[in-house]
C-alpha positions as CSV (number, residue, x, y, z in Angstrom):
1,M,0.0,0.0,0.0
2,P,1.5,3.4,-0.9
3,R,2.4,5.6,2.0
4,P,0.6,8.9,2.3
5,G,2.5,11.9,1.1
6,K,3.7,14.8,3.2
7,D,1.1,17.4,4.2
8,P,2.0,20.4,1.9
9,R,0.2,22.9,4.1
10,S,2.1,25.5,6.2
11,R,2.7,24.5,9.8
12,H,0.1,27.0,11.2
13,Q,-2.5,25.6,8.9
14,Q,-1.7,22.1,10.1
15,I,-1.9,23.2,13.7
16,A,-5.3,24.9,13.0
17,A,-6.5,21.7,11.4
18,D,-5.6,19.6,14.4
19,L,-7.3,22.0,16.8
20,R,-10.4,22.3,14.5
21,A,-10.7,18.5,14.5
22,M,-10.5,18.5,18.3
23,I,-13.3,21.1,18.5
24,L,-15.6,19.2,16.2
25,S,-15.0,15.9,18.1
26,K,-15.8,17.7,21.4
27,D,-12.3,16.9,22.8
28,L,-12.2,20.7,23.1
29,P,-15.8,21.3,24.0
30,P,-17.6,24.7,23.8
31,G,-16.3,27.1,26.4
32,S,-13.1,25.2,27.0
33,R,-9.7,27.0,26.8
34,L,-7.4,26.2,23.9
35,P,-3.9,24.9,24.8
36,S,-1.6,27.8,25.7
37,T,0.8,29.2,23.2
38,A,3.7,27.7,25.2
39,Q,2.0,24.2,25.2
40,L,1.4,24.4,21.4
41,Q,5.0,25.6,20.8
42,Q,6.4,22.7,22.7
43,E,4.0,20.1,21.2
44,Y,4.6,21.2,17.6
45,G,8.2,22.5,17.9
46,V,7.3,25.9,16.3
47,P,7.9,29.5,17.2
48,N,5.3,31.8,18.8
49,Q,4.2,33.5,15.6
50,T,3.3,30.1,14.0
51,V,1.0,29.4,16.9
52,Q,-0.5,32.9,16.8
53,N,-1.2,32.4,13.1
54,A,-2.9,29.1,13.8
55,V,-5.1,30.6,16.5
56,A,-5.9,33.5,14.2
57,V,-7.3,31.1,11.6
58,L,-9.7,29.6,14.2
59,K,-10.8,33.0,15.3
60,R,-11.4,34.1,11.7
61,E,-13.5,30.9,11.1
62,G,-15.6,31.5,14.2
63,Y,-14.4,28.6,16.2
64,A,-12.6,30.5,18.9
65,D,-12.7,33.9,20.7
66,S,-10.1,35.7,22.9
67,A,-10.8,36.6,26.5
68,P,-8.3,39.4,27.4
69,G,-6.0,38.2,30.2
70,K,-7.5,34.7,30.3
71,G,-6.7,33.0,27.0
72,V,-8.5,31.8,23.9
73,F,-11.7,29.8,24.3
74,V,-13.8,27.6,22.0
75,R,-17.0,29.5,21.1
76,E,-20.1,28.4,23.0
77,R,-21.9,27.8,19.7
78,P,-19.2,27.0,17.1
79,Q,-21.6,25.1,14.8
80,H,-25.2,24.9,13.7
81,V,-26.8,21.5,13.6
82,V,-29.1,21.0,10.6
83,T,-31.9,18.4,10.7
84,P,-33.1,18.3,7.1
85,A,-36.4,16.7,7.7
86,A,-37.4,19.5,10.1
87,F,-37.9,21.9,7.1
88,I,-40.0,19.7,4.8
89,T,-43.2,19.4,6.8
90,P,-45.4,22.5,6.1
91,A,-46.0,24.9,8.9
92,P,-49.6,25.1,10.2
93,A,-51.6,27.9,8.5
94,G,-50.6,31.3,9.8
95,Q,-47.4,30.0,11.4
96,P,-43.8,31.0,10.5
97,Y,-41.6,29.1,8.1
98,P,-40.1,26.1,10.0
99,W,-36.6,27.4,9.4
100,L,-37.4,30.5,11.4
101,S,-39.1,28.5,14.2
102,E,-36.1,26.2,14.4
103,A,-33.8,29.1,14.7
104,E,-35.8,30.6,17.5
105,R,-35.9,27.2,19.3
106,R,-32.1,27.3,19.3
107,G,-32.0,30.8,20.8
108,L,-31.2,32.5,17.4
109,T,-33.0,35.1,15.3
110,G,-33.6,33.9,11.8
111,S,-34.5,36.0,8.9
112,V,-34.9,35.6,5.1
113,D,-33.8,38.0,2.4
114,L,-35.6,37.3,-0.9
115,L,-33.1,38.1,-3.6
116,H,-34.7,37.2,-6.8
117,V,-37.8,35.5,-8.3
118,A,-38.0,34.7,-12.0
119,E,-38.6,32.1,-14.7
120,V,-35.2,30.8,-15.8
121,V,-33.6,27.9,-17.6
122,P,-32.4,25.9,-14.6
123,P,-29.1,24.1,-14.2
124,A,-28.9,20.7,-15.9
125,Q,-29.2,18.9,-12.5
126,V,-32.6,20.5,-11.9
127,R,-33.7,19.9,-15.5
128,L,-32.9,16.2,-15.1
129,A,-34.9,16.1,-11.8
130,F,-37.9,17.8,-13.4
131,G,-37.6,16.0,-16.8
132,L,-37.2,19.2,-18.6
133,G,-35.7,19.6,-22.1
134,D,-33.0,22.1,-23.1
135,G,-34.3,25.6,-23.0
136,E,-37.4,24.7,-20.9
137,V,-37.9,27.0,-17.8
138,A,-38.7,26.7,-14.1
139,V,-39.5,29.3,-11.5
140,L,-36.6,30.3,-9.3
141,R,-36.8,31.7,-5.8
142,K,-33.4,32.8,-4.6
143,Q,-33.0,33.6,-0.9
144,L,-30.3,34.4,1.7
145,M,-31.0,32.9,5.1
146,R,-29.6,34.8,8.1
147,L,-29.0,33.8,11.7
148,D,-28.6,36.7,14.2
149,D,-28.3,38.9,11.1
150,E,-25.2,37.0,9.8
151,P,-25.3,35.2,6.4
152,A,-26.0,31.6,7.0
153,E,-27.2,29.9,3.8
154,L,-27.7,30.8,0.1
155,V,-30.7,29.0,-1.4
156,H,-31.8,28.5,-5.0
157,S,-35.2,26.8,-5.1
158,Y,-36.8,25.8,-8.4
159,Y,-40.4,24.8,-9.1
160,P,-42.0,23.4,-12.3
161,A,-43.5,26.2,-14.2
162,D,-46.9,24.4,-14.5
163,I,-47.1,24.4,-10.7
164,A,-45.7,27.8,-9.9
165,R,-47.1,30.2,-12.6
166,G,-49.8,32.4,-11.3
167,T,-49.2,31.4,-7.6
168,A,-47.4,32.9,-4.6
169,L,-44.4,30.9,-5.7
170,A,-43.9,33.1,-8.7
171,E,-44.4,36.4,-6.9
172,T,-41.6,38.6,-5.6
173,R,-42.6,38.5,-2.0
174,R,-42.0,36.4,1.0
175,I,-44.5,33.7,1.7
176,K,-45.9,33.2,5.2
177,G,-45.0,29.8,6.4
178,G,-42.5,29.4,3.5
179,T,-42.8,27.5,0.2
180,P,-43.9,24.2,1.8
181,R,-47.0,26.0,3.1
182,A,-47.6,27.5,-0.4
183,L,-47.4,24.1,-2.0
184,T,-49.8,22.7,0.6
185,D,-52.2,25.5,-0.1
186,L,-52.2,24.5,-3.8
187,G,-53.2,21.0,-2.7
188,I,-49.7,19.6,-3.3
189,T,-48.3,17.9,-0.2
190,P,-44.6,17.0,0.0
191,H,-44.3,13.2,0.4
192,E,-40.6,12.5,0.3
193,F,-37.3,14.1,-0.4
194,V,-33.8,13.1,-1.5
195,D,-30.7,14.9,-0.5
196,Q,-27.3,14.8,-2.1
197,L,-24.5,16.4,0.0
198,S,-21.1,17.5,-1.3
199,T,-18.3,20.0,-0.6
200,R,-16.3,22.2,-2.9
201,P,-14.6,25.6,-2.9
202,P,-17.1,28.5,-3.1
203,T,-17.9,30.4,-6.2
204,P,-17.1,34.2,-6.1
205,E,-20.8,34.9,-5.5
206,E,-21.0,32.4,-2.6
207,F,-17.8,33.7,-1.1
208,T,-19.0,37.3,-1.0
209,T,-22.7,36.7,-0.2
210,L,-21.9,34.3,2.7
211,E,-19.0,36.5,3.9
212,L,-16.7,33.4,4.1
213,P,-13.2,33.4,5.5
214,P,-10.4,32.4,3.2
215,D,-9.7,28.7,2.4
216,I,-13.2,27.5,3.5
217,S,-15.2,25.0,1.5
218,I,-18.9,25.2,1.3
219,M,-21.4,22.4,2.1
220,R,-23.7,22.0,-0.9
221,T,-27.1,20.2,-0.6
222,F,-29.1,19.3,-3.7
223,R,-32.6,18.4,-2.6
224,V,-35.5,17.1,-4.7
225,V,-38.9,17.1,-3.1
226,Y,-41.6,14.7,-4.4
227,A,-45.4,14.6,-4.0
228,D,-47.4,11.4,-4.2
229,G,-46.6,9.3,-7.2
230,R,-43.0,10.6,-7.0
231,R,-43.9,13.8,-8.9
232,P,-41.1,16.3,-8.5
233,I,-42.4,19.6,-7.1
234,E,-39.2,21.3,-5.9
235,A,-35.5,21.2,-6.5
236,T,-33.2,23.2,-4.2
237,V,-29.5,24.0,-4.1
238,M,-28.5,25.0,-0.5
239,V,-25.0,26.4,0.1
240,K,-23.6,26.8,3.6
241,A,-20.2,27.6,5.1
242,G,-18.8,24.1,5.5
243,H,-17.0,24.8,8.8
244,M,-20.1,26.1,10.6
245,Y,-22.6,23.3,10.0
246,E,-23.2,19.7,10.9
247,V,-26.0,17.7,9.3
248,Q,-27.9,15.4,11.6
249,Y,-30.1,12.5,10.4
250,H,-32.4,10.5,12.7
251,H,-33.9,7.2,11.4
252,L,-35.7,4.5,13.2
253,V,-34.3,1.1,12.4
254,H,-36.9,-1.6,12.1
255,P,-35.6,-5.1,12.9
256,T,-36.1,-7.8,10.2
257,P,-38.7,-10.3,11.3
258,G,-37.2,-13.8,11.9
């Protein structure tokens, strides 16, 4: 078996990666103090400035904060946990979009900026999901989701034109209860969804809109929502800062009779 090659990253990036991994694994839990500069210098055999550069990376990424005279500590809420199924079920009539309710439950203030609504030729991945030919259009709703007024997620949601035309989905206004509520009001109930998760470097638009720190990948979710009969009713591309989110799935396992 070939041996792994040498890590080409600078020493401060390697140290930051080790500390980041310890934070995500909870070996450095929220509120705990990072190892001191002297400890990290001794462990890694590097000068003071290298350690300071590593810690600066974690601060820039939102993992750590300084407490003057006390040290550097892991942020109390370094990551957001996303439960995909929580946002598929339509909100009761008159209630807020579940994304906003979930933010409030976690002690955060959620808000939504509606950036663009239009009929467009969607990306090939969406056309394939909808069974559209080249040049056929879908309705796009582009939104920026915020948590405590900070950019959290850039969302492109597409709807088949025969469903969305002439409805709230095609109007340039926010929808009370969100798009799942709008679909339900049209008599179209989400029945199942399929997520595909991937990571990649951000595009220039994603980098600036989400106000990302340098050298951070994004977490990309491509979701197709189906109604009964496996009719596709929504395809969404959701882009988040990869270092600030964890995705949580909860499934019941039914034992096989026997």
